[in-house]
Each structure stands twice: as C-alpha cells, then as structure tokens.
Backbone bond lengths (Angstrom), bond angles and torsions (degrees), N, CA, C in turn:
res aa  C-N    CA-C-N  psi(-1)  N-CA   C-N-CA  omega(-1)  CA-C   N-CA-C  phi
1 M - - - 1.454 - - 1.533 110.18 -
2 I 1.318 115.33 147.23 1.463 121.33 175.95 1.523 108.61 -121.74
3 N 1.337 116.86 122.75 1.461 120.67 171.46 1.526 109.07 -69.76
4 Y 1.332 116.65 143.24 1.470 120.84 178.30 1.517 108.27 -132.63
5 L 1.338 115.90 128.50 1.461 121.37 -179.04 1.522 109.95 -137.17
6 Y 1.339 116.14 123.80 1.463 121.06 174.92 1.520 108.17 -99.20
7 L 1.341 117.03 125.19 1.468 122.10 -170.96 1.521 114.16 -108.09
8 G 1.330 119.24 -8.29 1.461 119.91 -174.00 1.520 110.36 73.31
9 R 1.339 117.12 -145.33 1.464 120.61 -176.96 1.530 110.63 -88.43
10 V 1.334 115.54 128.04 1.464 122.19 -176.03 1.526 108.29 -136.27
11 G 1.312 118.05 137.02 1.454 122.01 175.53 1.519 111.31 -61.09
12 Y 1.332 117.09 148.02 1.458 120.09 -173.77 1.527 111.68 -64.11
13 A 1.340 117.54 -44.98 1.474 120.12 -178.60 1.523 110.04 -62.78
14 E 1.321 117.60 -39.67 1.468 120.60 178.46 1.532 110.33 -63.95
15 A 1.340 116.40 -42.78 1.473 120.05 179.68 1.523 110.83 -65.46
16 L 1.339 117.25 -34.62 1.452 120.50 178.41 1.525 110.86 -66.05
17 R 1.329 116.53 -42.91 1.472 120.29 176.96 1.526 110.78 -62.05
18 L 1.325 115.81 -40.78 1.458 119.62 179.74 1.523 110.90 -63.97
19 Q 1.332 116.68 -42.36 1.462 119.88 177.06 1.527 110.95 -58.40
20 Q 1.331 116.19 -45.58 1.464 120.04 -178.86 1.522 111.04 -61.30
21 E 1.336 116.23 -39.99 1.467 120.45 177.29 1.526 111.30 -62.40
22 L 1.337 115.80 -45.35 1.464 119.82 -176.60 1.527 111.50 -71.92
23 V 1.328 116.99 -32.49 1.459 119.81 176.20 1.534 110.07 -59.34
24 E 1.342 116.27 -43.98 1.467 119.15 179.90 1.523 111.39 -67.06
25 L 1.327 117.20 -38.85 1.473 120.07 177.21 1.526 110.94 -65.07
26 R 1.332 116.37 -38.77 1.472 118.88 179.82 1.519 109.84 -70.28
27 R 1.322 117.25 -40.11 1.465 119.95 -179.79 1.527 110.99 -61.84
28 A 1.338 115.96 -33.96 1.466 120.77 178.07 1.524 111.73 -84.13
29 D 1.325 117.15 2.49 1.466 123.29 179.29 1.523 111.34 60.83
30 R 1.330 115.83 35.42 1.466 120.71 179.29 1.528 112.16 -97.73
31 I 1.323 117.72 -13.79 1.456 122.54 170.88 1.521 108.29 -132.96
32 A 1.329 115.36 159.29 1.460 120.41 174.77 1.526 109.29 -77.94
33 N 1.335 117.60 172.38 1.457 121.34 171.22 1.524 108.20 -51.79
34 T 1.325 116.29 136.38 1.469 120.82 -169.99 1.521 110.63 -132.38
35 L 1.328 116.02 135.04 1.463 122.72 177.98 1.523 108.84 -113.13
36 L 1.341 116.62 117.53 1.460 122.18 173.27 1.516 109.01 -98.93
37 L 1.338 117.37 131.72 1.460 122.20 174.73 1.524 108.28 -124.60
38 L 1.348 115.40 135.15 1.470 119.81 -172.97 1.513 109.45 -165.33
39 E 1.326 116.60 -178.47 1.465 121.72 168.53 1.525 108.16 -133.66
40 H 1.332 116.20 158.43 1.464 121.91 -176.64 1.516 111.31 -115.08
41 P 1.351 117.41 155.55 1.467 120.31 163.83 1.543 108.30 -64.55
42 P 1.332 118.44 168.45 1.477 120.15 -176.19 1.528 112.55 -59.50
43 I 1.340 116.07 127.57 1.461 120.63 179.92 1.520 109.55 -158.24
44 L 1.322 116.71 145.52 1.463 122.78 170.84 1.517 107.67 -104.48
45 T 1.329 116.53 130.79 1.464 119.97 177.53 1.525 108.98 -117.75
46 L 1.321 115.05 140.64 1.460 121.17 -179.39 1.520 109.13 -110.79
47 G 1.323 116.38 121.68 1.452 121.13 175.41 1.511 111.53 -75.97
48 K 1.330 116.13 -179.80 1.468 121.23 -174.99 1.528 112.51 -62.95
49 H 1.332 117.18 -24.75 1.469 120.15 -176.53 1.540 111.60 -106.84
50 A 1.326 116.17 14.59 1.465 119.86 -176.61 1.522 112.05 -72.76
51 T 1.334 115.40 148.48 1.462 121.56 174.11 1.517 108.73 -120.55
52 R 1.306 115.94 138.18 1.476 120.53 -178.10 1.522 111.96 -61.22
53 A 1.321 116.85 -23.51 1.461 119.47 179.55 1.518 111.91 -62.12
54 N 1.329 117.46 -21.15 1.467 121.05 179.18 1.522 113.28 -84.80
55 I 1.343 116.47 0.26 1.468 120.78 169.14 1.515 106.98 -98.10
56 L 1.313 117.23 113.54 1.461 121.90 -171.02 1.518 113.23 -87.90
57 A 1.329 117.34 -13.46 1.466 121.28 -179.33 1.528 109.72 -105.74
58 S 1.324 115.68 151.34 1.462 120.40 177.18 1.529 109.41 -75.05
59 E 1.333 115.21 160.53 1.464 119.17 178.24 1.520 110.93 -63.14
60 E 1.346 116.96 -32.62 1.463 120.61 178.15 1.524 110.47 -65.08
61 F 1.339 116.01 -42.84 1.465 119.90 179.74 1.526 110.43 -65.91
62 L 1.339 116.41 -42.07 1.459 119.55 178.87 1.523 110.59 -61.39
63 A 1.341 116.73 -39.58 1.463 120.26 179.59 1.525 111.19 -63.07
64 K 1.332 116.07 -40.10 1.469 119.71 178.61 1.532 111.25 -65.55
65 R 1.317 116.62 -32.67 1.466 121.38 179.23 1.529 112.19 -82.08
66 G 1.339 116.39 -6.58 1.453 119.96 -178.20 1.511 113.44 74.58
67 V 1.349 116.92 27.45 1.462 122.62 -179.14 1.521 109.16 -103.74
68 E 1.313 117.11 119.13 1.469 121.37 178.56 1.523 111.50 -79.73
69 L 1.318 115.35 165.18 1.462 122.51 177.43 1.525 107.63 -128.49
70 F 1.343 116.52 130.42 1.463 119.30 -172.58 1.525 109.25 -143.89
71 E 1.347 116.65 129.48 1.462 121.50 175.58 1.531 109.07 -91.32
72 T 1.343 116.91 137.21 1.457 121.08 -176.42 1.531 110.24 -128.68
73 D 1.348 115.05 172.75 1.461 119.96 178.08 1.533 112.11 -103.06
74 R 1.325 116.88 13.32 1.465 118.57 176.29 1.527 110.10 -75.47
75 G 1.316 116.06 167.57 1.448 119.85 173.27 1.513 111.07 -76.10
76 G 1.314 116.51 168.50 1.449 120.47 173.46 1.512 114.00 97.98
77 E 1.321 113.58 -174.09 1.460 123.17 -174.58 1.543 109.85 -101.64
78 V 1.333 115.40 -150.51 1.457 120.62 179.47 1.525 109.59 -84.74
79 T 1.326 115.92 140.02 1.452 120.24 175.96 1.512 110.07 -142.71
80 Y 1.309 115.15 166.61 1.466 122.45 -177.92 1.514 110.21 -113.20
81 H 1.336 116.42 138.05 1.453 122.26 169.33 1.524 108.25 -122.24
82 G 1.322 116.39 145.13 1.448 119.07 178.57 1.506 111.59 -172.55
83 P 1.319 116.50 178.92 1.468 121.21 -179.44 1.532 111.56 -55.69
84 G 1.327 115.88 143.08 1.453 120.46 -179.69 1.507 113.98 86.42
85 Q 1.330 116.54 3.45 1.467 121.21 179.93 1.535 108.41 -117.06
86 L 1.334 115.90 127.02 1.461 120.06 177.59 1.518 109.03 -85.84
87 V 1.341 116.02 122.40 1.457 122.28 179.47 1.524 108.34 -109.85
88 G 1.319 116.26 134.70 1.455 121.36 -179.54 1.519 111.25 -121.51
89 Y 1.327 116.61 130.44 1.466 122.38 177.51 1.528 108.84 -120.50
90 P 1.336 118.85 96.62 1.463 120.66 174.71 1.529 110.09 -82.17
91 I 1.318 116.19 120.91 1.463 122.14 174.35 1.522 106.12 -101.70
92 F 1.320 115.53 87.06 1.460 122.73 -172.25 1.528 110.07 -116.53
93 D 1.327 115.17 145.42 1.455 121.48 169.69 1.523 107.37 -95.73
94 L 1.317 117.00 105.79 1.459 120.58 -176.23 1.522 111.91 -62.84
95 R 1.328 116.89 -21.49 1.460 120.29 179.37 1.526 111.47 -70.81
96 S 1.346 116.16 -15.73 1.461 120.16 179.69 1.520 112.32 -91.95
97 M 1.341 116.78 0.08 1.454 121.11 -173.38 1.520 110.57 -120.44
98 P 1.324 117.05 130.15 1.465 118.65 179.28 1.522 111.57 -70.88
99 G 1.318 116.11 143.29 1.457 121.63 176.39 1.507 111.61 -88.00
100 P 1.340 117.28 177.08 1.457 120.89 179.24 1.524 112.90 -65.62
101 T 1.322 116.28 -23.05 1.467 121.80 172.96 1.519 107.21 -121.73
102 Q 1.296 118.40 -174.32 1.457 120.66 -179.84 1.520 110.05 -61.12
103 G 1.332 115.89 141.12 1.451 120.75 -179.19 1.514 110.98 108.98
104 R 1.338 115.43 -178.72 1.453 120.36 -176.89 1.526 111.13 -79.83
105 L 1.308 113.99 169.57 1.464 120.98 178.40 1.527 109.19 -70.63
106 G 1.317 117.60 130.51 1.464 122.02 178.87 1.511 112.26 -90.00
107 A 1.338 115.99 170.16 1.465 121.19 -177.14 1.516 111.78 -61.77
108 V 1.325 117.82 -45.97 1.470 120.54 -179.63 1.527 110.57 -65.64
109 D 1.327 116.63 -41.17 1.463 120.17 176.81 1.520 110.68 -59.16
110 F 1.335 116.56 -41.70 1.463 121.22 -179.08 1.527 111.03 -62.55
111 V 1.331 117.25 -44.24 1.462 121.08 178.97 1.529 110.25 -63.53
112 R 1.323 117.64 -41.35 1.475 120.53 178.09 1.532 110.88 -61.75
113 L 1.340 117.29 -37.20 1.462 120.12 178.01 1.529 111.09 -68.60
114 L 1.343 117.15 -38.48 1.465 119.36 175.46 1.528 110.38 -61.06
115 E 1.318 116.56 -42.09 1.471 119.50 177.27 1.521 110.24 -60.81
116 E 1.321 117.29 -41.98 1.463 120.62 -179.46 1.529 110.95 -63.52
117 V 1.332 117.30 -40.67 1.456 120.45 175.93 1.527 110.36 -55.84
118 L 1.331 116.44 -49.09 1.463 120.63 -174.85 1.526 111.89 -70.89
119 I 1.317 117.30 -33.21 1.462 119.97 174.98 1.524 110.07 -61.86
120 R 1.326 116.10 -40.59 1.471 119.96 178.54 1.520 111.86 -69.36
121 V 1.334 116.28 -37.05 1.467 119.30 177.07 1.523 110.19 -61.21
122 C 1.324 116.57 -47.46 1.462 120.23 179.17 1.524 110.73 -58.27
123 A 1.328 116.56 -41.42 1.462 120.55 179.81 1.526 111.39 -62.84
124 C 1.342 117.10 -33.84 1.462 121.22 178.08 1.531 111.22 -58.97
125 F 1.323 116.60 -29.76 1.452 121.11 -178.10 1.532 112.53 -105.86
126 G 1.332 115.17 18.93 1.451 120.11 172.26 1.508 115.70 84.22
127 I 1.336 118.84 14.46 1.461 122.07 -178.63 1.518 109.27 -111.28
128 M 1.306 117.19 119.79 1.456 121.95 176.46 1.535 109.01 -83.92
129 S 1.301 116.59 127.06 1.461 121.32 -176.27 1.523 109.54 -140.33
130 G 1.326 115.64 174.92 1.460 119.50 -179.40 1.507 111.30 -169.98
131 R 1.330 115.07 -164.62 1.464 122.29 -179.08 1.523 109.94 -100.78
132 V 1.316 115.90 159.76 1.460 123.06 172.17 1.525 107.09 -118.70
133 A 1.312 117.50 127.39 1.467 121.82 -177.15 1.525 110.71 -55.81
134 G 1.326 115.83 130.14 1.448 120.98 176.88 1.511 115.31 82.51
135 R 1.368 116.73 0.01 1.459 119.77 -178.86 1.528 109.62 -132.47
136 T 1.316 115.70 131.59 1.453 120.34 179.45 1.519 109.97 -80.04
137 G 1.335 116.43 149.11 1.454 121.06 176.96 1.508 111.95 120.06
138 V 1.327 115.40 -171.77 1.459 121.96 -179.69 1.525 108.73 -125.24
139 W 1.341 115.01 136.57 1.459 121.58 -170.22 1.527 110.36 -131.97
140 T 1.329 115.30 152.81 1.460 118.87 169.91 1.520 108.41 -65.23
141 L 1.319 116.31 154.04 1.464 120.45 175.90 1.517 109.29 -77.17
142 P 1.327 118.66 136.69 1.469 119.94 -179.37 1.516 110.96 -66.53
143 G 1.319 115.00 146.38 1.467 119.51 178.10 1.513 110.60 -134.87
144 G 1.325 117.68 114.55 1.465 120.92 -178.46 1.507 110.90 60.82
145 A 1.342 115.83 -125.19 1.464 120.49 -179.09 1.522 111.74 -86.46
146 V 1.342 117.86 -0.33 1.464 121.17 -177.75 1.531 109.56 -87.80
147 P 1.343 118.45 117.92 1.479 119.99 -179.22 1.522 111.02 -75.88
148 E 1.325 115.02 173.65 1.455 120.28 178.35 1.540 110.35 -62.59
149 R 1.333 116.08 148.78 1.462 122.15 173.35 1.531 107.47 -122.67
150 K 1.335 115.37 142.27 1.466 119.37 -173.24 1.526 111.46 -84.36
151 L 1.319 115.92 122.98 1.466 122.85 178.22 1.524 112.12 -94.89
152 A 1.320 116.74 -34.49 1.467 120.09 -173.45 1.519 110.77 -143.67
153 A 1.329 115.32 139.59 1.464 122.03 176.65 1.534 108.68 -108.31
154 I 1.324 116.10 149.79 1.461 122.00 179.72 1.524 108.74 -132.01
155 G 1.323 115.61 132.24 1.468 121.28 174.42 1.510 107.99 -152.34
156 V 1.315 117.18 115.38 1.467 120.30 -175.36 1.524 110.89 -118.50
157 H 1.318 113.89 159.85 1.464 122.01 173.40 1.527 106.72 -125.39
158 I 1.328 116.37 135.64 1.462 120.63 179.48 1.523 108.39 -128.94
159 S 1.326 115.58 124.08 1.458 121.42 179.60 1.526 108.90 -129.74
160 R 1.321 116.11 116.84 1.469 122.43 -179.26 1.533 111.35 51.24
161 G 1.329 114.53 40.55 1.450 120.61 174.78 1.510 115.37 88.26
162 I 1.352 118.42 -6.89 1.465 121.44 -177.95 1.527 109.14 -102.07
163 T 1.319 116.21 129.25 1.465 121.78 -177.95 1.527 111.02 -91.33
164 S 1.323 114.86 153.23 1.473 122.33 169.36 1.525 107.52 -150.91
165 H 1.340 116.00 -178.18 1.457 121.95 -168.46 1.544 107.53 55.09
166 G 1.311 120.96 -158.72 1.458 118.09 -177.17 1.509 114.71 164.23
167 F 1.345 117.31 -108.13 1.456 119.76 -172.00 1.527 110.55 -143.11
168 A 1.337 115.03 162.97 1.459 122.28 175.76 1.518 108.10 -138.15
169 L 1.333 116.02 120.45 1.465 122.82 -179.44 1.525 109.09 -110.05
170 N 1.326 116.24 121.75 1.467 120.35 179.78 1.533 109.86 -76.40
171 V 1.308 115.78 117.66 1.467 121.37 -179.67 1.518 109.85 -103.94
172 T 1.347 116.78 -70.91 1.463 120.98 175.72 1.525 110.26 -121.43
173 T 1.313 116.32 27.34 1.467 123.04 -175.96 1.532 111.45 -57.89
174 D 1.343 116.02 141.18 1.464 120.99 172.10 1.534 106.80 -74.36
175 L 1.315 116.99 103.06 1.465 121.36 -172.42 1.531 113.16 -69.13
176 R 1.329 116.81 -14.20 1.470 118.93 178.44 1.524 111.18 -64.41
177 D 1.336 117.29 -24.91 1.466 119.76 179.25 1.520 112.17 -67.57
178 F 1.336 117.54 -22.80 1.462 119.55 176.83 1.520 112.14 -70.12
179 E 1.340 117.24 -13.29 1.454 120.63 176.88 1.525 111.94 -69.84
180 L 1.331 116.55 -11.39 1.460 120.77 178.52 1.524 112.17 -75.25
181 I 1.342 116.99 -14.81 1.460 121.40 -172.91 1.520 110.61 -140.53
182 V 1.331 115.04 171.45 1.462 121.56 163.56 1.531 104.75 -98.18
183 P 1.335 118.09 98.19 1.472 120.42 -169.35 1.519 112.43 -58.01
184 C 1.350 115.32 122.06 1.474 122.48 179.60 1.520 111.86 56.25
185 G 1.339 117.22 21.28 1.455 121.36 179.93 1.510 114.14 74.56
186 I 1.338 117.91 12.23 1.472 121.99 -177.52 1.517 109.00 -104.77
187 S 1.327 115.96 115.65 1.468 120.08 -174.97 1.520 113.19 -104.45
188 D 1.345 117.97 -8.68 1.469 119.57 -174.45 1.530 113.13 -103.17
189 R 1.341 117.84 10.82 1.460 121.46 177.86 1.533 109.15 -138.27
190 E 1.320 116.60 146.56 1.453 122.32 179.32 1.520 111.05 -85.00
191 V 1.326 114.35 158.70 1.463 121.80 170.41 1.523 107.71 -98.00
192 T 1.319 117.26 144.59 1.455 121.05 -179.66 1.526 109.34 -138.25
193 S 1.320 116.28 -177.62 1.454 121.71 -178.73 1.529 109.16 -141.39
194 L 1.324 116.95 164.22 1.459 120.20 175.17 1.529 110.36 -58.45
195 E 1.327 116.41 -41.23 1.459 120.51 179.91 1.526 111.47 -60.87
196 R 1.329 116.67 -46.09 1.469 120.03 -178.98 1.527 111.14 -64.47
197 E 1.336 116.27 -32.29 1.465 119.90 -179.69 1.526 112.34 -85.44
198 D 1.347 115.78 13.52 1.477 122.23 176.11 1.526 112.62 63.38
199 A 1.335 115.99 39.08 1.461 119.60 175.23 1.524 109.96 -66.43
200 V 1.321 115.46 150.10 1.467 121.66 176.83 1.527 106.72 -88.09
201 L 1.344 116.39 91.43 1.457 122.11 -175.17 1.526 110.93 -91.44
202 E 1.329 114.75 144.16 1.453 121.61 178.69 1.526 109.03 -93.09
203 G 1.349 116.65 147.23 1.449 120.88 177.42 1.508 112.38 103.92
204 A 1.333 116.51 145.74 1.468 121.23 -176.07 1.518 112.48 -84.50
205 T 1.314 117.56 -34.71 1.462 121.86 -177.26 1.525 109.95 -109.49
206 P 1.345 117.70 160.86 1.466 119.87 177.79 1.529 113.01 -56.06
207 S 1.336 117.93 -39.93 1.463 119.40 -179.43 1.522 111.07 -66.55
208 E 1.343 117.52 -36.89 1.462 120.57 177.00 1.526 110.70 -67.77
209 Q 1.325 116.43 -36.11 1.463 120.12 179.00 1.536 110.66 -66.88
210 I 1.336 116.55 -42.35 1.463 120.11 177.53 1.522 110.05 -60.56
211 E 1.327 117.30 -44.53 1.467 120.22 -178.58 1.520 110.72 -64.40
212 A 1.338 117.87 -38.82 1.463 120.81 178.11 1.531 110.62 -63.15
213 V 1.335 116.88 -42.00 1.472 120.26 178.15 1.526 109.69 -66.22
214 A 1.340 117.05 -35.68 1.467 120.33 178.54 1.527 110.56 -61.38
215 H 1.318 117.34 -44.59 1.464 119.93 -178.95 1.538 110.71 -65.70
216 R 1.316 117.53 -39.13 1.465 120.16 176.44 1.533 110.06 -64.31
217 T 1.324 115.98 -38.77 1.465 120.13 179.45 1.523 110.55 -62.35
218 A 1.333 116.68 -41.74 1.460 119.99 178.19 1.527 110.75 -59.52
219 R 1.325 116.37 -45.00 1.468 119.91 179.12 1.536 111.16 -60.07
220 C 1.334 115.12 -41.99 1.469 118.80 -179.66 1.519 111.48 -67.05
221 F 1.347 118.14 -34.04 1.454 120.70 174.04 1.524 110.20 -59.90
222 G 1.334 116.54 -45.06 1.445 119.92 178.85 1.511 112.43 -58.98
223 Q 1.337 115.86 -41.71 1.459 120.35 -179.26 1.530 111.83 -67.42
224 V 1.327 116.35 -47.38 1.471 120.59 -173.16 1.531 111.44 -72.45
225 F 1.341 116.63 -40.44 1.464 119.63 -177.72 1.530 112.03 -89.25
226 G 1.334 116.68 -4.59 1.448 120.06 177.01 1.514 113.66 63.37
227 E 1.344 115.93 36.14 1.456 120.69 -177.39 1.526 110.38 -125.78
228 Q 1.331 115.34 155.30 1.458 120.52 170.04 1.524 108.92 -76.69
229 L 1.350 116.27 138.76 1.463 120.27 176.85 1.523 109.63 -110.09
230 L 1.332 115.29 129.44 1.457 121.27 177.33 1.518 108.76 -105.93
231 A 1.329 116.59 117.24 1.467 120.98 179.27 1.521 108.94 -76.17
232 I 1.335 115.64 117.74 1.461 122.18 -179.04 1.524 108.95 -91.83
233 E 1.319 116.73 138.92 1.469 121.55 -175.38 1.516 113.10 -71.45
234 S 1.355 117.47 -40.15 1.466 119.92 -171.73 1.525 110.21 -157.41
235 L 1.343 114.83 167.12 1.455 119.90 174.48 1.527 111.10 -62.33
236 H 1.324 115.93 -32.90 1.463 120.04 177.49 1.529 110.22 -57.46
237 D 1.325 116.16 -46.37 1.454 119.72 -179.20 1.525 111.65 -67.20
238 L 1.332 116.65 -37.03 1.459 119.59 179.05 1.527 110.47 -66.23
239 R 1.335 116.74 -43.29 1.466 120.09 178.70 1.527 110.50 -66.76
240 A 1.326 117.18 -34.89 1.452 119.79 177.66 1.522 110.81 -62.27
241 Q 1.334 115.85 -36.51 1.463 119.96 175.86 1.522 110.27 -60.28
242 G 1.323 116.80 -40.16 1.459 121.04 179.97 1.511 113.19 -68.08
243 L 1.341 116.46 -25.43 1.463 120.82 178.98 1.519 112.58 -91.04
244 G 1.343 115.45 -2.11 1.452 118.78 -177.53 1.504 113.14 77.59
245 V 1.353 116.92 19.28 1.463 121.91 179.52 1.518 108.55 -96.89
246 P 1.335 118.83 136.36 1.471 119.75 177.90 1.520 110.88 -57.56
247 M 1.340 115.58 136.44 1.458 120.11 179.92 1.517 110.78 -68.21
248 Q 1.336 116.13 151.91 1.448 120.91 169.84 1.521 107.18 -78.99
249 I 1.310 116.64 99.70 1.459 120.91 -174.90 1.512 109.74 -74.44
250 P 1.331 118.89 120.70 1.455 120.71 176.69 1.517 110.63 -69.27
251 S 1.318 115.65 172.98 1.467 119.66 -177.78 1.508 111.72 -60.08
252 E 1.331 116.48 -33.16 1.466 120.41 177.94 1.521 108.82 -138.90
253 V 1.326 115.06 124.63 1.464 120.65 175.86 1.508 107.52 -123.47
254 E 1.325 116.30 123.22 1.461 119.65 177.56 1.514 109.65 -72.69
255 T 1.302 116.12 133.86 1.452 121.83 169.20 1.514 106.88 -113.88
256 L 1.331 115.76 111.23 1.451 121.58 -174.56 1.514 108.84 -97.71
257 H 1.330 116.46 127.33 1.452 121.68 -176.26 1.521 110.62 -100.94
258 G 1.306 114.79 158.74 1.459 120.24 177.26 1.507 111.90 -58.54
259 S 1.331 117.09 -25.65 1.469 120.99 179.52 1.512 112.06 -74.82
260 G 1.350 116.15 -11.54 1.456 119.76 -176.77 1.514 112.90 92.01
261 K 1.367 117.90 -4.55 1.458 121.03 179.73 1.504 108.63 -75.81
262 V 1.337 115.98 152.66 1.454 121.67 -179.32 1.523 108.46 -124.17
263 S 1.322 116.79 130.63 1.456 120.20 174.62 1.516 108.18 -124.33
264 Q 1.323 117.31 160.21 1.451 122.28 -179.35 1.511 109.72 -112.43
265 K 1.336 116.43 135.56 1.453 120.82 175.31 1.513 108.94 -115.96
266 A 1.320 115.65 140.88 1.455 119.67 176.08 1.520 110.12 -86.77
C-alpha cells in the first residue's frame, strides 16, 4: 500500500523538514510508503552537482523577485519550483518493492518508473510525451523541426534504501521564471508546461487544476507501481499512523487501486 497526501502550497524548507521526518518513520517501518504531492512558492534549488554558473540572475535580483535559493542533497542540477507546478515527494523503501529482475528495485529502475508515471499523467490530459536518451525527465515528443521540450524534472535522493525528493511537473507554471536559470544545466532545449501544450485541464482556477492533476498522478502511481493507494486526510492522520494510533477516518476516504478503480470507505 502507498499512502497519498495532497498538501496544497507548502514552503520548501517546511516540506524538506517533513520529508526528513517521514524518511525516519519509513526507515523504522512505522508508516507505509508515502507519496506527498504539493506546490511551492518560487524557489531555486541546487542539487549535489549544481554549478552557480547555471543561475543567471544575481542573488539581489532573486530577492527582489521573491525567489529563494536553497541547496539540497538530491541528485541533479539547478531547478525551479513555483506556483502552478506539481511537486511530488515519494518517501519509499525500495527494499519493499520488487525490481524488474530478482532483488529489490534499484535507483535507475525507480527513476524510470517515475518517468512512466508522469508520461501517463500527461497522456491523461491529452499530451503525448516520452523520454530523451541520456537525459532524465519527461519531454514532449518532437514534431518536424520542433525539438523536445521538457515537461517534468526528476531529482531523487536515496539513503539506505529510502527515497526522498522526487519530481516537478509544470502544469500552469509561469515559464518566464525558468529564464532565471539554465534548467537542469540543459541550454539547448526549452521548458514547457501542460497549459502551454494545450492540455485539457480540469478545474476553473489554477489551484483546482493543480489538485486535479495531483489526483490523476496518484492514480498513475497506483497503476505503475502496482500498489493500492490510500488517500490520507491530513498530516495529523499520517503522523498518527506512525505512532500506531488509529487514524481519524473522514466520512469519505478514497482508496485508489493499481487498476485505477476507485472505491469509497466510510
């Protein structure tokens, strides 16, 4: 089973602390594999292999724009998070998941599965996407003289088999903010979003659209990882699970199955 929790907009430092808390709970086997979905205020994050040269704006300019700068222990280069972008943090124990061959799921296998999830999410909204050889993430398919454009970035951290950090899918993101950086160190391809690619998005407001994409993403996780997903009502309920306390079950809790079927529990 995979716990699933949608948090809305959360500050990056707060989300990082939450990940660290959940990693320890997962390592102690006090919670199941858990998927956090959320969005962040504007921030640039630098992975372990990031170079400052790929940040094109000065710190003074970033401060005026209200864009924070944060160094992380995830893999990858510099990337941008901001409103209109769905961010996913899977806190998974890879030792609990079978790999494509005998043994546990490996790091590369895990990244490929994340890409598959996002490819399916894009397809749900009418956008055909795929992988680019030698580059992590999810991209639009090239058409004629138009090269691939990056829809989603992936950067994970794995410590003693437990994953953190994850992916960022541009939904209604203001793409002008990517001009502040060389995204993921790639200068010869553009960044795009579901909105720019004319995706058929659900919801009247940007926040409703992000939440709709989050729910589709949860379903795709269930399908790709072959696990049942339990929609958790709140952080309180998730922490209660870690303490061995019965959750406060809301009137309706979605249980999402790997088959994509949805049932309601009272």
